[in-house]
C-alpha positions, -999 to +999 in steps of 0.1 A: +000+000+000+018+031-012-009+057-018-045+062-009-071+089-017-107+099-008-133+126-009-137+149+021-173+160+016-192+190+029-210+185+062-246+198+063-266+205+095-302+197+086-311+213+119-289+228+146-301+235+181-276+252+204-274+254+242-262+283+263-224+289+267-209+267+293-180+276+317-155+262+292-169+286+266-183+258+245-220+249+238-241+217+239-255+209+205-283+188+190-280+185+152-288+160+124-257+159+102-254+145+067-227+147+041-225+156+004-215+132-024-184+139-044-201+169-061-193+191-030-160+177-017-124+184-011-099+157-022-073+142+001-045+117-008-017+103+013+014+084+004+043+070+024+071+093+033+099+095+060+082+126+076+048+141+079+041+169+054+012+186+037+007+202+003-025+223-003-038+233-037-071+241-054-093+272-058-096+277-020-061+268-010-051+304-003-082+310+019-073+280+040-044+298+057-009+288+066-001+251+060+015+248+094-018+257+110-040+234+089-061+210+108-051+182+085-015+185+096-025+187+132-046+155+128-017+137+112+007+146+140-018+137+167-025+103+151+012+096+148+018+104+184-013+085+197-004+054+177+033+055+184+041+047+147+074+057+133+059+061+098+054+093+080+032+105+051+030+132+024-005+145+023-021+162-007-052+184+000-071+199-029-095+226-016-127+228-036-150+238-007-152+274+005-135+282+039-153+295+070-186+285+053-205+264+079-200+231+060-171+217+081-146+216+053-115+217+076-131+191+099-140+168+070-105+172+056-090+162+090-114+132+094-107+119+059-070+122+067-074+102+099-092+074+080-066+073+052-036+074+075-051+046+097-051+025+065-017+036+052+000+031+085-020+000+093-029+011+128-059+006+151-088+029+141-094+034+178-065+059+178-083+081+153-116+079+173-097+088+205-081+120+192-110+133+170-128+152+198-097+172+206-094+184+170-128+201+169-165+196+175-172+185+139-144+160+136-160+130+154-192+131+133-171+136+101-150+106+111-181+085+115-191+095+080-228+085+082-260+104+088-259+110+126-271+131+155-242+152+168-247+159+205-228+172+236-199+193+223-198+172+192-182+141+209-215+122+211-223+108+176-254+086+172-261+072+138-295+080+124-314+060+098-328+081+070-352+070+041-325+077+015-302+103+000-315+138-001-314+159-033-300+193-025-283+224-036-256+240-015-250+277-020-224+301-005-225+339-013-187+341-012-186+360+021-167+343+050-187+338+082-163+328+109-177+306+137-164+326+166-183+359+160-215+341+153-214+322+186-205+354+204-235+372+189-257+342+199-244+343+235-249+381+236-285+377+227-290+352+255-294+322+232-298+286+244-318+292+275-345+267+265-322+242+249-330+205+252-322+174+230-349+159+209-356+126+226-366+102+213-355+110+178-383+100+154-380+074+127-388+082+091-401+057+065-406+082+037-387+113+025-418+135+029-420+126+065-384+136+071-386+170+052-419+179+068-404+172+103-373+191+094-395+221+085-405+223+122-369+225+134-344+254+131-308+265+130-303+286+161-273+303+146-292+315+115-304+348+130-270+359+145-252+349+113-276+369+092-270+399+114-233+396+106-236+385+070-269+399+055-261+382+022-273+349+038-309+363+035-303+367-003-293+331-005-323+319+014-347+340-006-333+326-039-335+290-027-370+293-013-382+307-047-370+277-067-394+250-082-394+217-064-380+231-031-390+214+001-369+233+027-342+260+027-320+266+057-285+278+067-260+251+076-238+253+106-227+288+115-231+299+079-229+314+054-236+283+032-273+275+029-289+244+015-322+236-001-338+201-002-357+193-034-382+168-047-356+155-071-319+162-080-331+176-114-347+205-096-315+212-077-295+211-110-319+235-126-317+259-097-279+258-100-280+268-136-304+297-128-281+308-100-250+309-123-269+334-144-282+355-115-252+354-091-222+342-111-198+349-082-216+326-057-204+290-051-230+263-056-231+226-058-261+203-066-256+171-048-271+141-028-269+143+009-263+112+030-232+092+040-196+100+031-190+088-005 
């Protein structure tokens, strides 16, 4: 085994309920998380090397910051230390997903790297699971790679059975929306005082049941994110006006929004219309479910 590669897909929060800030500054979450197919994914490859190194390319490489601070590199070093392996790896990351966009691109990159290095170095996957929570709240669910409830501070991942893959369109207006300021605005408004987990989580036999139920939920960070990045409203207005749309909502801490459609053809049509109306926006029609 000399080289391995995989997609690192966008993470989408179909709903996101957020608790009040805790003494450690973090928040309890309750969220149903799914992942894009390869149509909205970064690419990661790893190959044997004497040392651990990272090379970043792609249209969003510059936006991803210094290589030395990249979460992929931190994940690789943490896995190497936890497993005690003497092996190294050269990691290639191609950034196709926008940065600071609420779709967990960095966390997905890190989780994909952990999966690939576990195989490349032939080590116990338990090492990756053990270090994932320390890398960030979205890394454990991204490492699991299946539709799941993300709870606690992200460390509790409970697989959720869905009726099938969800036709969707992801749209980002090209404006960064860093997580920190959004959470601070949420805390400043007294958010999270009525937080509780959905228990029991309902089962869904048909897609209509799922989308109708999701329409009764919310993303608690949507309002504070819109206050900081008003363009999110423009994205939501566009998505809600498209034929075949079932639900439109912001993902994560923004500014990426998603719409669920009756069929993928509606999402693809909306993407074509968007390219004409807002050519500077990023968009990806896709199917949401497990990691490809």
